[in-house]
A tleap script that builds the chain and sets N, CA, C and O, in Angstrom:
source leaprc.protein.ff14SB
mol = sequence {
  NMET TYR PHE LEU TYR ILE LEU LYS GLY LYS
  LYS GLU ASN TRP HIE TYR ILE GLY SER THR
  SER ASP ILE THR ASN ARG ILE HIE GLU HIE
  ASN ALA GLY GLU VAL ARG SER THR LYS THR
  TYR ARG PRO LEU THR LEU ALA TYR GLN GLU
  GLU PHE ASN SER LYS SER GLU ALA ARG LYS
  ARG GLU LEU PHE LEU LYS LYS THR ALA ARG
  ALA ARG LYS GLU LEU PHE GLU LYS ILE ASN
  GLY PRO ILE CVAL
}
set mol.1.N position { 86.322 65.899 151.102 }
set mol.1.CA position { 87.303 64.871 151.680 }
set mol.1.C position { 87.883 65.933 152.786 }
set mol.1.O position { 87.856 67.160 152.880 }
set mol.2.N position { 88.436 64.839 153.598 }
set mol.2.CA position { 89.171 65.274 154.840 }
set mol.2.C position { 90.324 64.654 154.843 }
set mol.2.O position { 90.349 63.618 154.178 }
set mol.3.N position { 91.486 65.024 155.493 }
set mol.3.CA position { 92.451 64.185 155.481 }
set mol.3.C position { 93.210 64.223 157.024 }
set mol.3.O position { 93.021 65.253 157.671 }
set mol.4.N position { 93.867 63.393 157.504 }
set mol.4.CA position { 94.806 63.167 158.493 }
set mol.4.C position { 96.155 63.323 157.749 }
set mol.4.O position { 96.327 62.846 156.627 }
set mol.5.N position { 97.090 64.003 158.415 }
set mol.5.CA position { 98.390 64.271 157.846 }
set mol.5.C position { 99.328 64.024 159.060 }
set mol.5.O position { 98.978 64.040 160.240 }
set mol.6.N position { 100.587 63.793 158.574 }
set mol.6.CA position { 101.689 63.653 159.403 }
set mol.6.C position { 102.730 64.284 158.628 }
set mol.6.O position { 103.031 63.928 157.489 }
set mol.7.N position { 103.364 65.383 159.368 }
set mol.7.CA position { 104.470 66.128 158.773 }
set mol.7.C position { 105.451 65.746 159.440 }
set mol.7.O position { 105.275 65.471 160.627 }
set mol.8.N position { 106.816 65.624 158.817 }
set mol.8.CA position { 108.154 65.276 159.265 }
set mol.8.C position { 108.970 66.450 159.076 }
set mol.8.O position { 109.017 67.093 158.028 }
set mol.9.N position { 109.673 66.731 160.235 }
set mol.9.CA position { 110.779 67.913 160.152 }
set mol.9.C position { 112.028 67.415 159.505 }
set mol.9.O position { 112.331 66.228 159.623 }
set mol.10.N position { 112.730 68.196 158.868 }
set mol.10.CA position { 113.765 67.634 158.159 }
set mol.10.C position { 114.936 67.947 159.058 }
set mol.10.O position { 116.019 67.567 158.614 }
set mol.11.N position { 114.948 68.436 159.991 }
set mol.11.CA position { 116.230 68.628 160.947 }
set mol.11.C position { 116.477 67.774 161.914 }
set mol.11.O position { 117.603 67.404 162.246 }
set mol.12.N position { 115.275 67.371 162.481 }
set mol.12.CA position { 115.172 66.134 163.482 }
set mol.12.C position { 114.108 65.046 163.300 }
set mol.12.O position { 113.170 65.144 162.508 }
set mol.13.N position { 114.351 63.936 164.155 }
set mol.13.CA position { 113.291 62.967 163.796 }
set mol.13.C position { 111.963 63.421 164.712 }
set mol.13.O position { 111.799 63.051 165.875 }
set mol.14.N position { 111.131 64.209 164.044 }
set mol.14.CA position { 110.155 65.145 164.753 }
set mol.14.C position { 108.965 64.881 163.718 }
set mol.14.O position { 109.164 64.908 162.503 }
set mol.15.N position { 107.756 64.632 164.267 }
set mol.15.CA position { 106.543 64.551 163.344 }
set mol.15.C position { 105.593 65.349 164.184 }
set mol.15.O position { 105.785 65.651 165.361 }
set mol.16.N position { 104.366 65.713 163.329 }
set mol.16.CA position { 103.309 66.651 163.689 }
set mol.16.C position { 102.122 65.876 163.151 }
set mol.16.O position { 102.246 65.594 161.959 }
set mol.17.N position { 101.055 65.480 163.700 }
set mol.17.CA position { 99.816 64.844 163.298 }
set mol.17.C position { 98.641 65.947 163.301 }
set mol.17.O position { 98.386 66.624 164.298 }
set mol.18.N position { 98.033 66.042 162.212 }
set mol.18.CA position { 97.008 67.021 162.071 }
set mol.18.C position { 95.968 66.385 161.160 }
set mol.18.O position { 96.153 65.316 160.580 }
set mol.19.N position { 94.691 67.230 161.061 }
set mol.19.CA position { 93.811 66.973 160.068 }
set mol.19.C position { 93.239 68.212 159.562 }
set mol.19.O position { 93.298 69.241 160.235 }
set mol.20.N position { 92.600 68.169 158.235 }
set mol.20.CA position { 92.224 69.288 157.598 }
set mol.20.C position { 91.560 68.865 156.270 }
set mol.20.O position { 91.693 67.736 155.798 }
set mol.21.N position { 90.732 69.993 155.618 }
set mol.21.CA position { 90.004 69.395 154.609 }
set mol.21.C position { 91.032 69.897 153.204 }
set mol.21.O position { 91.137 69.292 152.137 }
set mol.22.N position { 91.700 71.156 153.600 }
set mol.22.CA position { 92.782 71.516 152.359 }
set mol.22.C position { 94.242 71.170 152.713 }
set mol.22.O position { 94.947 71.882 153.426 }
set mol.23.N position { 94.642 69.974 152.130 }
set mol.23.CA position { 96.028 69.665 152.758 }
set mol.23.C position { 96.961 70.482 152.080 }
set mol.23.O position { 97.915 70.861 152.760 }
set mol.24.N position { 96.906 70.886 150.758 }
set mol.24.CA position { 98.008 71.676 150.165 }
set mol.24.C position { 98.199 73.052 151.060 }
set mol.24.O position { 99.293 73.458 151.452 }
set mol.25.N position { 97.158 73.576 151.265 }
set mol.25.CA position { 97.060 74.702 151.932 }
set mol.25.C position { 97.681 74.805 153.256 }
set mol.25.O position { 98.563 75.577 153.634 }
set mol.26.N position { 96.970 73.753 153.979 }
set mol.26.CA position { 97.586 73.593 155.259 }
set mol.26.C position { 99.255 73.151 155.517 }
set mol.26.O position { 99.896 73.432 156.529 }
set mol.27.N position { 99.685 72.507 154.511 }
set mol.27.CA position { 101.024 72.200 154.446 }
set mol.27.C position { 101.918 73.714 154.363 }
set mol.27.O position { 102.894 73.980 155.064 }
set mol.28.N position { 101.335 74.559 153.372 }
set mol.28.CA position { 101.847 75.813 153.166 }
set mol.28.C position { 101.710 76.497 154.419 }
set mol.28.O position { 102.680 77.181 154.742 }
set mol.29.N position { 100.761 76.472 155.174 }
set mol.29.CA position { 100.674 77.304 156.155 }
set mol.29.C position { 101.719 76.839 157.248 }
set mol.29.O position { 102.301 77.712 157.892 }
set mol.30.N position { 101.939 75.730 157.444 }
set mol.30.CA position { 103.056 75.181 158.472 }
set mol.30.C position { 104.458 75.608 157.883 }
set mol.30.O position { 105.358 76.045 158.600 }
set mol.31.N position { 104.564 75.453 156.588 }
set mol.31.CA position { 106.139 75.779 156.147 }
set mol.31.C position { 106.145 77.263 156.024 }
set mol.31.O position { 107.289 77.712 155.942 }
set mol.32.N position { 105.183 78.166 155.987 }
set mol.32.CA position { 105.265 79.710 155.927 }
set mol.32.C position { 105.346 80.280 157.504 }
set mol.32.O position { 105.391 81.481 157.771 }
set mol.33.N position { 105.356 79.212 158.493 }
set mol.33.CA position { 105.582 79.814 159.848 }
set mol.33.C position { 104.135 80.106 160.488 }
set mol.33.O position { 104.170 80.425 161.677 }
set mol.34.N position { 103.044 80.055 159.965 }
set mol.34.CA position { 101.827 80.662 160.587 }
set mol.34.C position { 101.378 79.659 161.571 }
set mol.34.O position { 100.437 79.994 162.290 }
set mol.35.N position { 101.979 78.278 161.752 }
set mol.35.CA position { 101.350 77.512 162.736 }
set mol.35.C position { 102.353 77.502 163.764 }
set mol.35.O position { 103.489 77.110 163.500 }
set mol.36.N position { 102.007 77.934 165.015 }
set mol.36.CA position { 103.107 78.345 166.298 }
set mol.36.C position { 103.825 76.852 166.563 }
set mol.36.O position { 105.048 76.804 166.692 }
set mol.37.N position { 103.059 75.710 166.634 }
set mol.37.CA position { 103.590 74.641 167.109 }
set mol.37.C position { 104.687 73.808 166.190 }
set mol.37.O position { 105.428 72.953 166.673 }
set mol.38.N position { 104.680 74.144 164.944 }
set mol.38.CA position { 105.425 73.618 163.776 }
set mol.38.C position { 106.598 74.710 163.572 }
set mol.38.O position { 107.655 74.309 163.084 }
set mol.39.N position { 106.469 75.989 163.900 }
set mol.39.CA position { 107.354 77.036 163.191 }
set mol.39.C position { 108.961 76.659 163.563 }
set mol.39.O position { 109.791 76.808 162.666 }
set mol.40.N position { 109.285 76.293 164.551 }
set mol.40.CA position { 110.818 75.942 164.720 }
set mol.40.C position { 111.242 74.610 164.074 }
set mol.40.O position { 112.434 74.304 164.062 }
set mol.41.N position { 110.291 73.798 163.530 }
set mol.41.CA position { 110.809 72.457 163.003 }
set mol.41.C position { 110.946 72.671 161.577 }
set mol.41.O position { 111.387 71.699 160.964 }
set mol.42.N position { 110.653 73.798 160.840 }
set mol.42.CA position { 110.597 74.043 159.252 }
set mol.42.C position { 111.925 73.900 158.883 }
set mol.42.O position { 112.846 74.240 159.625 }
set mol.43.N position { 112.114 73.324 157.570 }
set mol.43.CA position { 111.040 73.041 156.776 }
set mol.43.C position { 110.428 71.677 156.950 }
set mol.43.O position { 111.068 70.774 157.489 }
set mol.44.N position { 108.938 71.473 156.409 }
set mol.44.CA position { 108.342 70.249 156.975 }
set mol.44.C position { 107.917 69.586 155.657 }
set mol.44.O position { 107.549 70.251 154.688 }
set mol.45.N position { 107.988 68.127 155.664 }
set mol.45.CA position { 107.607 67.429 154.240 }
set mol.45.C position { 106.297 66.521 154.767 }
set mol.45.O position { 106.207 66.049 155.900 }
set mol.46.N position { 105.501 66.408 153.911 }
set mol.46.CA position { 104.470 65.682 154.179 }
set mol.46.C position { 104.940 63.925 154.070 }
set mol.46.O position { 105.383 63.362 153.069 }
set mol.47.N position { 104.707 63.383 155.286 }
set mol.47.CA position { 105.130 61.989 155.443 }
set mol.47.C position { 104.292 61.149 155.211 }
set mol.47.O position { 104.705 60.072 154.780 }
set mol.48.N position { 102.734 61.346 155.423 }
set mol.48.CA position { 101.893 60.280 155.589 }
set mol.48.C position { 100.628 60.986 155.464 }
set mol.48.O position { 100.619 62.069 156.051 }
set mol.49.N position { 99.594 60.677 154.877 }
set mol.49.CA position { 98.215 60.921 154.771 }
set mol.49.C position { 97.215 60.054 154.737 }
set mol.49.O position { 97.589 58.940 154.370 }
set mol.50.N position { 95.875 60.152 155.025 }
set mol.50.CA position { 94.787 59.280 154.920 }
set mol.50.C position { 93.462 60.222 154.678 }
set mol.50.O position { 93.191 61.276 155.254 }
set mol.51.N position { 92.738 59.559 153.692 }
set mol.51.CA position { 91.573 60.357 153.545 }
set mol.51.C position { 90.276 59.760 154.141 }
set mol.51.O position { 90.082 58.554 154.297 }
set mol.52.N position { 89.354 60.817 154.477 }
set mol.52.CA position { 88.197 60.423 155.278 }
set mol.52.C position { 86.955 61.177 154.542 }
set mol.52.O position { 87.096 62.239 153.935 }
set mol.53.N position { 85.783 60.520 154.671 }
set mol.53.CA position { 84.597 61.186 154.082 }
set mol.53.C position { 83.965 62.558 155.156 }
set mol.53.O position { 83.174 63.434 154.806 }
set mol.54.N position { 84.475 62.418 156.239 }
set mol.54.CA position { 83.853 63.593 157.106 }
set mol.54.C position { 84.921 63.992 158.196 }
set mol.54.O position { 85.731 63.203 158.685 }
set mol.55.N position { 84.803 65.352 158.511 }
set mol.55.CA position { 85.452 65.880 159.331 }
set mol.55.C position { 85.629 65.095 160.481 }
set mol.55.O position { 86.757 64.736 160.816 }
set mol.56.N position { 84.470 64.746 161.218 }
set mol.56.CA position { 84.700 63.873 162.219 }
set mol.56.C position { 85.303 62.797 162.271 }
set mol.56.O position { 85.815 62.447 163.335 }
set mol.57.N position { 85.377 62.113 161.278 }
set mol.57.CA position { 86.143 60.670 161.069 }
set mol.57.C position { 87.869 60.994 161.064 }
set mol.57.O position { 88.698 60.321 161.677 }
set mol.58.N position { 88.101 61.945 160.389 }
set mol.58.CA position { 89.503 62.504 160.295 }
set mol.58.C position { 90.068 62.993 161.699 }
set mol.58.O position { 91.224 62.712 162.017 }
set mol.59.N position { 89.362 63.617 162.405 }
set mol.59.CA position { 89.478 64.186 163.731 }
set mol.59.C position { 89.577 63.159 164.795 }
set mol.59.O position { 90.359 63.262 165.740 }
set mol.60.N position { 88.676 62.056 164.596 }
set mol.60.CA position { 88.752 61.051 165.429 }
set mol.60.C position { 89.990 60.149 165.319 }
set mol.60.O position { 90.518 59.691 166.332 }
set mol.61.N position { 90.397 59.926 164.229 }
set mol.61.CA position { 91.690 59.344 163.732 }
set mol.61.C position { 92.789 60.055 164.278 }
set mol.61.O position { 93.700 59.434 164.826 }
set mol.62.N position { 92.800 61.366 164.183 }
set mol.62.CA position { 93.954 62.390 164.698 }
set mol.62.C position { 94.063 62.038 166.369 }
set mol.62.O position { 95.035 61.598 166.984 }
set mol.63.N position { 92.998 62.318 166.761 }
set mol.63.CA position { 92.944 62.198 168.437 }
set mol.63.C position { 93.509 60.514 168.775 }
set mol.63.O position { 94.387 60.211 169.584 }
set mol.64.N position { 92.942 59.843 168.146 }
set mol.64.CA position { 93.395 58.422 168.390 }
set mol.64.C position { 94.890 58.214 168.383 }
set mol.64.O position { 95.492 57.673 169.310 }
set mol.65.N position { 95.454 58.674 167.285 }
set mol.65.CA position { 96.884 58.540 167.264 }
set mol.65.C position { 97.643 59.315 168.448 }
set mol.65.O position { 98.539 58.823 169.134 }
set mol.66.N position { 97.138 60.586 168.564 }
set mol.66.CA position { 97.767 61.653 169.422 }
set mol.66.C position { 97.727 60.838 170.978 }
set mol.66.O position { 98.666 60.898 171.772 }
set mol.67.N position { 96.608 60.172 171.199 }
set mol.67.CA position { 96.302 59.281 172.551 }
set mol.67.C position { 96.952 58.269 172.695 }
set mol.67.O position { 97.406 57.980 173.803 }
set mol.68.N position { 97.139 57.535 171.664 }
set mol.68.CA position { 97.775 55.746 171.697 }
set mol.68.C position { 99.334 55.889 171.229 }
set mol.68.O position { 99.728 56.006 170.068 }
set mol.69.N position { 100.048 55.853 172.304 }
set mol.69.CA position { 101.523 55.577 171.976 }
set mol.69.C position { 101.656 54.516 170.978 }
set mol.69.O position { 102.283 54.649 169.927 }
set mol.70.N position { 101.034 53.442 171.351 }
set mol.70.CA position { 101.323 52.206 170.509 }
set mol.70.C position { 101.075 52.313 168.998 }
set mol.70.O position { 101.915 51.971 168.166 }
set mol.71.N position { 99.935 52.784 168.717 }
set mol.71.CA position { 99.259 53.129 167.299 }
set mol.71.C position { 100.130 54.071 166.710 }
set mol.71.O position { 100.465 53.903 165.537 }
set mol.72.N position { 100.572 55.100 167.397 }
set mol.72.CA position { 101.566 56.203 166.834 }
set mol.72.C position { 102.964 55.528 166.424 }
set mol.72.O position { 103.524 55.767 165.354 }
set mol.73.N position { 103.485 54.609 167.457 }
set mol.73.CA position { 104.754 54.137 167.200 }
set mol.73.C position { 104.701 53.094 165.965 }
set mol.73.O position { 105.667 53.020 165.205 }
set mol.74.N position { 103.794 52.457 165.818 }
set mol.74.CA position { 103.490 51.600 165.009 }
set mol.74.C position { 103.477 52.438 163.411 }
set mol.74.O position { 104.253 52.107 162.514 }
set mol.75.N position { 102.561 53.443 163.281 }
set mol.75.CA position { 102.515 54.145 162.247 }
set mol.75.C position { 103.851 54.766 161.740 }
set mol.75.O position { 104.205 54.810 160.562 }
set mol.76.N position { 104.566 55.261 162.865 }
set mol.76.CA position { 105.884 55.967 162.537 }
set mol.76.C position { 106.840 55.024 162.101 }
set mol.76.O position { 107.637 55.385 161.235 }
set mol.77.N position { 106.895 53.912 162.538 }
set mol.77.CA position { 107.756 52.754 162.232 }
set mol.77.C position { 107.392 52.499 160.610 }
set mol.77.O position { 108.367 52.218 159.912 }
set mol.78.N position { 106.101 52.568 159.952 }
set mol.78.CA position { 105.508 52.249 158.793 }
set mol.78.C position { 106.176 53.299 157.921 }
set mol.78.O position { 106.607 53.004 156.806 }
set mol.79.N position { 106.263 54.537 158.432 }
set mol.79.CA position { 106.767 55.623 157.725 }
set mol.79.C position { 108.216 55.714 157.490 }
set mol.79.O position { 108.762 55.923 156.406 }
set mol.80.N position { 108.905 55.491 158.903 }
set mol.80.CA position { 110.212 55.654 158.793 }
set mol.80.C position { 111.167 54.450 158.906 }
set mol.80.O position { 112.396 54.515 158.900 }
set mol.81.N position { 110.458 53.415 159.002 }
set mol.81.CA position { 111.194 51.978 159.189 }
set mol.81.C position { 111.465 51.565 160.513 }
set mol.81.O position { 111.420 52.519 161.290 }
set mol.82.N position { 111.713 50.552 161.012 }
set mol.82.CA position { 111.981 50.159 162.372 }
set mol.82.C position { 113.034 51.099 163.113 }
set mol.82.O position { 114.058 51.569 162.616 }
set mol.83.N position { 112.538 51.277 164.470 }
set mol.83.CA position { 113.400 52.128 165.291 }
set mol.83.C position { 114.243 50.931 165.920 }
set mol.83.O position { 113.752 49.887 166.348 }
set mol.84.N position { 115.641 51.273 165.903 }
set mol.84.CA position { 116.723 50.214 166.204 }
set mol.84.C position { 117.031 50.735 167.736 }
set mol.84.O position { 117.878 50.164 168.423 }
savepdb mol mol.pdb
quit
């Protein structure tokens, strides 16, 4: 199993999109400060996840969300509620 995940920073309205095969360990790495891009936004919580059968499917979905503002906005509204 592979996962697409979205982390949310508790301090700000900030999200991080990633993919992994071990979601529990990856979240621990983010919160331990081992990931440079998320270090300053800790503590982080898992806001959303999707399961995939292959690494390539999870990575494809991750890249789609990172490159497509409309899809990202719709997903964030699903997670956080409508932006006013």
